[in-house]
Structures are given as C-alpha cells and as structure tokens.
N, C-alpha and C positions, 0 to 999 in steps of 0.2 A: 504494500500500500504506500502511495506517495506521501511524503511529508514536506511541509513548508515551515520554516522556523522551528523545526523539530516537533511540529504538531501534525498528527496523522489526519489526512483529509478523509471525510466521511461521505460516501456515495449517496447516502439517503438524503443529504442536504443539498445535493447538486452544487458542490463548491467549485467554482471556477473564478479565481481572483484576478481582477483587472490589474495589469501591471504596466500598461502603456501610458507613459507620462503625457503624451500628446492628447490622448483621449480623456484622461483625467482632467486636463486643463480645459478641454472643450466642454466637459460636463459642468464644471463650476462656473464657466462663463456663459452657459446657456440660460441661466436664471439670474435674478437680481439677488445679490448677497451684500447686505450692509448691516449696520448696527441695530436695525429694527427687525431683522429677519430671524425667524425661528426655523431651524432646519430639522427634518426628520429623515434619518438614514435607515434603510432596511438591509440587513445582512452585511455589516461592515467587514467581516472576515479579518484580514490582517491589518486593516486600517489605512490602506493607501488613499482611498477617497476621503476618509475621515480626516486625515492629515491635510489633504488639499483644501477641504472645506474650511478648516480652522486657520488657514492663511488669510481668510477674510474676516472682517470685524462683525461676525454674526452675533446675535444676542445669545443664542444657545443652540446646541446640537444634541438631539436625543437619538441614540443609535440602538436598534433592536437586533440582537444576535442570539440565535438559538443554540449555538455551540458553546458550551461552558469554557472550553479551552481557549477559544478565540476571544471570549469576553475577558478572561484573565490576561491574555496577551495584550489586549488594547489597554486595559487598566494599568498594566505594568509599564507600557511604553509611551502612553500619551497622558500627560499630566495637566492638560488644559482644563481649567475650572468650568469652562462653558460646556464641556462634554459630560453627558450622562449616558452610561451604557446599561441597557436592560438585557438580562439573560432571559429571553422570552420569544416564543413563537409569535410572529407579528399577527397571525390570524386570530390570536387569543387576546389581543390588546383591547382594553376598555377605552373606547374613544372619548368617553367623558373626561378622562385624565388629560386629554390633549386640548380640551376646550379653553381653559384659562389662558393659554399662550397662542391661541389661533389668531390669524391663519398661519398654517405651516407650509413651508416649501419642501417638497419631496425630492430627494436625490437617492437613487438606489440602483444597484446592479442586481436585478431580481433573479432568483432561481427560476429557471425556465418552467419547471413543473408547478410553480405557484403563481405564475403570471396572472391568470384569470381570477383565482380566488382573491388575490390582493387587489387587483383592479376593481373587483366587485365591491370590496370594502371602501375603496376610494369613492366609488359612485354613491354608496350609501351615506358617506360622511363628507361629501364634497364641500359642504358649507364651512368645514374646518380647514380647507386647503386653499392656497393662493395660486400655486403653480408647481410644476415639477418636471424633472427629466429622469427617465428610467432607461435602463439597458435591458432589452428583451430579445428574444429570437427574431431574426429578420423576417421569417415567414409570418409570424404572429403580428409584427408591426405593420406589415403590408396589409394583412387582413383587417386590422383595426381601422386603418386609415382609408381603405378603399371606398370610393363613392359609387361604384357600379361595375358591372362586368365580372370577369373571372376573379375568384376569391372574395368577392363582395357577398356578405351574408348577414345573418341575424346578429352575429357578433359585431360587425361593422356598425349596424344601425344602433345597437344597444349602447356601445361606448361613445359613438358620435352624438347621441342624445344628451349625454351628460358632460362631455368634454370637447374642447377644440384641440386637435392634434397636429403636430408638425414633425415630419420625418427629419431627423438630423443625420449624423454620420453613420455610415455602415462600418461595422467593426469586425475585422477578421479574427479567426480563432487564435492566431499567434499573439494577440494582444492580452491573452489570459494565461494564467498558470493554475492548473493544467489547461491546455487548449480544449474547448468544446469541439464537437464534430460538425457544428453549423456556424454560419455567420450570425452576428448580432446586429442590433440597430439601436441607436440612441433615439428616444422618442420624447418630445416635449409636449406637455399638456397644460391647459388652463381650464378650470371648471366653468361650465356655463351656469351663470347665476340664476337665470329665470327659465325654468323648464315647464312648458305647458302640460297640465295634467292629462292623463289618458284614463278613460273609464276602465275599471277592472284591469289595471296595468299588468299585473302578474299573469293574468290569462291572455292578455294581448300578446305578450312575448312568446307564449306557447303557440299562438296562432301564427306569428311571424316565423317561428322555427319550422312549423309545418309547411309554410309557403316555400321555404328553402330546402325542404327535405331531400329532394333530388334535383340538384342545380340545373340539369339539362331538361327537366320536365317543365311544362307550362303550369301556371297556377292551378288551373282547374284539375289537372291530372295529379298534382301533388296533394290537393285537398280532398279529392273524391274518395280516397280510402282512409280519410282521417275523421275525427269527430266534427270537422268543419265542412263535411260533405254537403250539407244543406245550405251553406252560405251562398247568398246571391252575389255574384261578381259582376262588375260593370262589363259590358260587351267589349269595350276597348282594352280591358285588362286581362280577362280570363285566358286569352290565348298567348299572353306574354309569359316570360320567365320572371321569377322574382328579382333576378339581378338587373332587370330592366326598369324596376320601379324605385321610387324614393319613399322616404319616411311618411310623407303626407298621404301617399297612395295607400299605404297599409293602414294608417289611422282612419282614412275615409272609409275603406272597406270594413274595418272593424266596427266603426260607429254605425254604419248602415245596416249591420246585422245584429245589433244589440236590441 
C-alpha cells in the first residue's frame, strides 16, 4: 500500500492528493479571498490546498477530514490560528454549526465517489454559501454543466436549478499523488439566490428522471412504460428526446398534468 509522509493511503476514501502548484494557485485565485471571507475545505489530506488558502488574509478556514491520521498530520504541521480541523465525514456535518459564520466559500478536491452526495448537501444548504471551486471528475463536470445534447440529463437540470456553473481548468492525472485513472476538472459555482418553487418538487424530479430514462428514446416512449404513462404531452414535445428540451418545458408538462 502506498504511503505519503509515512501515512498509508486508504482506498475506501478515494485519496488522490493534489500536488501541482500551478493548479493550487488557480484554485485560490478562482474565488474572492480576503479578511471577510470564511472558507470551508473538504478533504484537506496532506494540507497542500490548506496551506495555499492560508497565504490569504481569510477570516477563518474550517477543514473537514475523515482520516484521523491526516487530521493529526495537519494539526502537527500547520499552526495557523485561523484553521480548525474537524475529524468528520462531511456528509454527517450539522449545517446549523456553519450558520453563524455564513456565507462560506467552498474550496475542495472532492473524492470522486462522493461528488453527488456532497453537491446535494450544497443544494440543500445553498443559503449558507457564497461561492466555491471544486475539483471533480471531468466527465461529471461536463454532465453538470451541459445545456443540451449528449450527456445532458436530469443531473444537469437539477444542479443548474440551484447553481451557476463555470468550467475552469482541466487537470491531468499526473497533477495528483497517486494519479487517478481519469482527468479532473476545476468547477466554479455560485448559488442562485431566488429559485422559483415547483409543485411537489421531489416527485417532479422523478418525472424528469423518467423522461431521460433512455436518452435515445422520445419522451412518449420513455414515459409509456412508467407511472407517467397517462401524462398528456404537448404535440410538439412528445416526439422529441428529453435532451432537446429545457427546464421550463419539463415544468410546463408537469404542471399541466397535476
């Protein structure tokens, strides 16, 4: 098993530590960092990004790390009083603890397997966030930011409802230790402050997912074998594929059938 700084890497945590100083510099310069900014880092690992953030006059930096050995490593090597390290799975964080210092700026090299669960938490608590830049798998970044066509789907619609996204640098495997098997991408986001409500929204997203069930099929064919088979679709939409529609189209179809 590979070790870094004499600490054994753990496969279950998807540990790939960013070591490229150019990319680290681009991350911290992709957001506003000054004395009024509170930063939240997820998965600091060896602390490369942590150290980079602390070169700026941020108000505070809270870092959440699940691996006890890396928590100890950071606490032993970084003595900045603005830094607080939590030994905790970020998915279990009580977001009410973040509220007194909100809004937060997010900077994180996310474990690939936790990307969507963490982004879902961001969507649920976006009122506590100001902006952020995350490192995720290239394929996932493209899917999140797609506006139509291939790879555009329910995931795209969901996360574009709550955030404005900007693709930043593509990052090769050799920028990490150990290198992953895929390329990564820096993705900047800003929460959308006013989101129009959708009736029965949880059920709405199940409907959208059904529309995209088989991307090459038309809407009517995707829905006919689902619980939405009796939905009445507009004549100009039923023969289209879901990738040819926009958010308003799905909302209109949903509202027309409630």
